[in-house]
N, C-alpha and C positions, 0 to 999 in steps of 0.2 A: 431677731436670734441674740441671746443674751450674750453677751460686753465674753462674757466668760468661757463660748461657745467658739468653737477654731469654722470656721468653713475650711474644709475641703477639698479642692480643689482638683478632679482627673484633667489630668494631661491628651491630649484628643491621641488617642494612638493612630497614625501614620502608615499606611500603603507602603512594602515593600518594591506593589504589581508597576509594571515599568508601563506610561503611556504617556508620557508627552514628548515630540522631537524636543531637539535641539530645538533646531528655535525655537516653537512654543514656548520651551524652560526661559533661551533664553531671555524673551520678550517679560514670560512673566515675574523675575524676577529683575530687569531689568540691566541687567549685566548682557555683555558682546562674548555670544558663540565663539571666541577667540577664548576667551577666558575662563569663561566653559568646560571647555577643551588640555588649559592650561592649567588648570584646578586637579581634572582627572593625571595627566601627564604627570604631576605632582606628588602624586598620591592617593589624596585627602578625595574623591570618590571615585564612584567604582559606580557607572554606566552602567543596562544592557547593552548590551551590541547585539541585531539583528542579528542573521547569515550571511548581508550584500555590507556590514560594518554600519549600521548605520546605528549612532547613541538616540539610546531612547530612559527618559527615567521617569523615577518614582518620588509619590508624594516626603515620601522617607527621604528622597538626595537634594529633591528642592525645600527640605528645611536645615539639613546639611549645609547648604551651599550659601541658603539666608547666614547664619551662622557665620559659615567663612566671611562671610562677606565682610558684615560684622566686626570682627575682628581684623580682617586688614585695610577694611578702608579707615573705621574709624575709629580702633583701637589701637591701627598702630604695626600688631605684628608680621612679618614676611612667611613667606611659604614656610618657612625651615621651625620658626615659633608655632606653627597648625600644626608639623609632622612630630612634633619635638610631643605638643599639648597631646597633643590625637596615644603620642607610645604612649604613654601612661597609663594608657586605658588599663588595666587587668584583666589580659584575655585571659588568662589563665585561671583567678578569677570565675567566672562569665561561661566561660573553658569542663570545667573540673578539673580541669589538668591535677595530674599529684608528683610531687614532690618532685623524684627525677625525670620524668616529664618535665619540668620547667626547670631546670635546674639547667637540661636542657637545650632547648628552647629558647635558640637564636631570637627570636620575639624579647621574652620574657628577659634576658643582657644586654641587648642595642636599646638604648632609650632615645639615639632617635629618628626611627620609626615606626608606625604602624605593623601589629603582626599584621595585616594582608598586604601589606606591601613583601615582607616580607617574605613571608608564604613557608623558607628551608626549616624543616622538621615539621610543619602542621602536620599534622597524622583526623585532621579535618578529614571526610570524607563528603563534605558540599563542592558538588560542580565548581560552585565559585563564592571565590570569599563577601559578597555584596549578599546572600545567602547563611550568609557566617551571621553569629548570636551575637557578637561582640562589635559584628557592622556596626551591625539592629540598630547597637547597643542604643545609642544616641541619637536622634536629629538634633534637637535643641541643644544651643551652647552651655546651658543650664542643664545641663542632662554630666556633660559633661564630670569636673564637682563633685560630684554623689556620688561618684562608679570611683576617682581618684579617694578619694576620702573609704566611700567604707570598703579597699584591695591593702588597706592600710589599721585595717581591724585585726 
Protein backbone atom coordinates (compact mmCIF):
# COMPACT_ATOMS: atom_id res chain seq x y z
CA UNK A 1 0.00 0.00 0.00
CA UNK A 2 1.31 3.47 -0.90
CA UNK A 3 1.97 5.96 1.87
CA UNK A 4 -0.64 8.35 0.49
CA UNK A 5 -3.34 5.71 0.55
CA UNK A 6 -5.27 5.33 3.74
CA UNK A 7 -6.43 1.98 4.90
CA UNK A 8 -10.11 1.99 5.77
CA UNK A 9 -10.84 -0.19 8.75
CA UNK A 10 -14.48 -1.10 9.18
CA UNK A 11 -15.75 -1.58 12.69
CA UNK A 12 -17.26 -4.88 13.58
CA UNK A 13 -21.05 -4.70 13.74
CA UNK A 14 -22.03 -6.01 17.13
CA UNK A 15 -25.11 -8.11 17.61
CA UNK A 16 -27.90 -6.89 19.88
CA UNK A 17 -29.16 -10.47 20.20
CA UNK A 18 -29.19 -11.39 23.91
CA UNK A 19 -27.01 -14.45 24.48
CA UNK A 20 -25.01 -14.07 27.72
CA UNK A 21 -26.41 -14.60 31.19
CA UNK A 22 -25.34 -12.12 33.85
CA UNK A 23 -22.87 -14.66 35.25
CA UNK A 24 -21.23 -15.30 31.87
CA UNK A 25 -21.13 -11.56 31.10
CA UNK A 26 -19.55 -10.94 34.49
CA UNK A 27 -16.80 -13.49 33.81
CA UNK A 28 -16.15 -12.34 30.23
CA UNK A 29 -15.77 -8.73 31.39
CA UNK A 30 -14.02 -9.40 34.70
CA UNK A 31 -16.62 -7.33 36.52
CA UNK A 32 -18.93 -8.22 39.39
CA UNK A 33 -22.58 -9.13 38.93
CA UNK A 34 -23.33 -6.31 41.38
CA UNK A 35 -21.59 -3.81 39.07
CA UNK A 36 -23.60 -5.00 36.08
CA UNK A 37 -26.82 -4.51 38.04
CA UNK A 38 -25.57 -1.09 39.15
CA UNK A 39 -24.90 -0.03 35.53
CA UNK A 40 -28.46 -1.02 34.70
CA UNK A 41 -29.89 0.79 37.73
CA UNK A 42 -27.95 3.92 36.74
CA UNK A 43 -29.52 3.82 33.26
CA UNK A 44 -26.27 3.15 31.42
CA UNK A 45 -27.28 -0.19 29.89
CA UNK A 46 -30.52 -2.02 29.15
CA UNK A 47 -30.08 -5.79 29.28
CA UNK A 48 -32.79 -8.03 27.89
CA UNK A 49 -34.99 -9.56 30.58
CA UNK A 50 -36.78 -12.86 30.21
CA UNK A 51 -40.34 -13.35 31.41
CA UNK A 52 -38.88 -14.56 34.71
CA UNK A 53 -36.70 -11.44 35.08
CA UNK A 54 -33.40 -13.10 34.16
CA UNK A 55 -30.94 -10.63 32.63
CA UNK A 56 -29.35 -11.57 29.32
CA UNK A 57 -26.70 -9.47 27.58
CA UNK A 58 -25.76 -9.06 23.94
CA UNK A 59 -22.38 -8.34 22.38
CA UNK A 60 -23.53 -4.71 22.08
CA UNK A 61 -24.16 -4.48 25.84
CA UNK A 62 -20.84 -6.17 26.58
CA UNK A 63 -19.00 -3.57 24.54
CA UNK A 64 -20.96 -0.74 26.22
CA UNK A 65 -19.99 -2.21 29.59
CA UNK A 66 -16.31 -2.28 28.54
CA UNK A 67 -16.65 1.40 27.64
CA UNK A 68 -18.35 2.27 30.94
CA UNK A 69 -15.78 0.27 32.89
CA UNK A 70 -12.91 2.05 31.12
CA UNK A 71 -14.44 5.49 31.61
CA UNK A 72 -15.18 4.94 35.29
CA UNK A 73 -12.15 2.91 36.38
CA UNK A 74 -9.44 4.32 34.11
CA UNK A 75 -10.62 7.81 33.12
CA UNK A 76 -12.13 8.66 36.50
CA UNK A 77 -15.71 9.48 35.45
CA UNK A 78 -18.54 8.68 37.81
CA UNK A 79 -21.99 7.43 36.80
CA UNK A 80 -23.36 10.97 36.63
CA UNK A 81 -20.61 11.90 34.17
CA UNK A 82 -21.35 8.86 32.03
CA UNK A 83 -25.09 9.66 32.00
CA UNK A 84 -24.37 13.23 30.95
CA UNK A 85 -22.09 12.10 28.13
CA UNK A 86 -24.74 9.66 26.94
CA UNK A 87 -27.39 12.40 27.23
CA UNK A 88 -25.47 14.35 24.57
CA UNK A 89 -26.06 11.62 21.97
CA UNK A 90 -28.34 13.39 19.47
CA UNK A 91 -31.43 11.18 19.64
CA UNK A 92 -33.43 13.74 17.63
CA UNK A 93 -30.98 13.47 14.72
CA UNK A 94 -30.68 9.69 14.86
CA UNK A 95 -34.46 9.27 14.94
CA UNK A 96 -35.12 12.09 12.46
CA UNK A 97 -37.49 14.05 14.71
CA UNK A 98 -39.20 17.16 13.42
CA UNK A 99 -38.38 20.56 14.91
CA UNK A 100 -41.79 20.58 16.63
CA UNK A 101 -41.17 17.21 18.28
CA UNK A 102 -37.61 18.21 19.17
CA UNK A 103 -38.70 21.41 20.93
CA UNK A 104 -41.19 19.56 23.13
CA UNK A 105 -38.99 16.52 23.76
CA UNK A 106 -37.87 16.16 27.34
CA UNK A 107 -34.83 14.14 26.22
CA UNK A 108 -33.68 17.06 24.05
CA UNK A 109 -34.22 19.62 26.81
CA UNK A 110 -32.80 17.58 29.71
CA UNK A 111 -29.04 17.20 29.28
CA UNK A 112 -28.60 15.03 32.38
CA UNK A 113 -30.13 11.71 31.29
CA UNK A 114 -29.94 9.62 28.12
CA UNK A 115 -33.19 9.51 26.16
CA UNK A 116 -33.69 5.82 26.98
CA UNK A 117 -33.91 6.72 30.67
CA UNK A 118 -36.38 9.58 30.17
CA UNK A 119 -38.73 7.88 27.66
CA UNK A 120 -41.27 10.68 28.20
CA UNK A 121 -42.79 12.09 24.98
CA UNK A 122 -41.16 9.23 23.10
CA UNK A 123 -43.03 8.66 19.86
CA UNK A 124 -41.12 5.45 19.34
CA UNK A 125 -43.30 2.39 18.76
CA UNK A 126 -40.59 -0.08 19.68
CA UNK A 127 -41.25 -2.61 22.46
CA UNK A 128 -38.11 -1.60 24.37
CA UNK A 129 -35.53 1.18 24.35
CA UNK A 130 -32.86 -1.49 23.86
CA UNK A 131 -34.30 -1.89 20.32
CA UNK A 132 -34.03 1.85 19.63
CA UNK A 133 -31.47 3.07 17.06
CA UNK A 134 -30.30 5.69 19.60
CA UNK A 135 -29.37 3.06 22.18
CA UNK A 136 -27.78 0.94 19.44
CA UNK A 137 -25.91 3.93 17.95
CA UNK A 138 -22.82 3.35 20.02
CA UNK A 139 -20.99 0.47 21.56
CA UNK A 140 -17.38 1.57 21.74
CA UNK A 141 -16.34 4.67 23.65
CA UNK A 142 -14.91 5.97 20.38
CA UNK A 143 -18.41 5.96 18.82
CA UNK A 144 -19.83 8.66 21.10
CA UNK A 145 -17.67 11.64 20.12
CA UNK A 146 -18.49 11.49 16.38
CA UNK A 147 -22.21 11.24 17.18
CA UNK A 148 -22.03 14.41 19.27
CA UNK A 149 -19.88 16.28 16.73
CA UNK A 150 -22.19 15.29 13.88
CA UNK A 151 -25.18 16.72 15.76
CA UNK A 152 -23.54 20.16 15.85
CA UNK A 153 -23.31 20.35 12.07
